[in-house]
N, C-alpha and C positions, 0 to 999 in steps of 0.2 A: 505379530498377533494373528492367530488363525481367524480366517473369515473376514479380515479387514483389508481393504486396499488403500494404498497411499498414492496420492497424485501430486506431482511436482508442478508448481505454477511459477512461471518466470514473468516478473513484472519489471519493466525497464523504466528507471527514473533517470532522466537526462542529467548528466554531470553539471551542466550549466545551471540547472535549477538548484542542485545541492550546493554548488559553489556560491550562488547568489544568496542562498539562505545562510551559509557560513559567513559570508561577508557582512550580511545584515547583523548577525550576532556580534561580530567583531566591532562594528560601528556602534551598536547600542551599548555594549559592555566596555568599549574603549580598550579592548585588549588586542594582543597579537594573535595571529592564527596559531592555535594550539589545541590542547586537549579538550578544553571546554567546548569550543566551536565544533571540533570533530565529534565529540560525544553528542552534542545537540543535533548535528547533521545526521548522524547515524540513527538517532531517535526519530527524527523527522522522516527519514527514509523508511524505517520500520512502520511508522504510523501510516504513511502513504500505502505501503504494501498491504497492511491489515485492512485499511479502509477500502482499497480497490478490490481486494479479495472478497470482503463482506458484500460490497456492492454487486460484484459479479455473481456471487452465490444468490443474492436476493433477486437479481434480474433473471437468473436461470430458473429459479423456483417459480417466479411469476410467469415466465414463458411456458414452463411445463404445465402449470396450473391452467393457464389459458387454453393451451392445446388440448389437455385432457378434458376440460370443461366443454370445449367446442365439439369434441368427438362424442362425448356422452350426451350432449344436448341435442 
């Protein structure tokens, strides 16, 4: 798209956190490690990424607003 820039953001989610989440799903559902826990784990990972990206953007906007307000004031 002309005039638009894309930025790649890498967010690392520790494997042990995802494995713990998957194990919890298995315990709660009483199933074996399989497609359901894998799908839930991937959904959780996506949610974390979206949440952290949203938080980072909000913090950046707040920082920029503060700096601009300070310079103008």
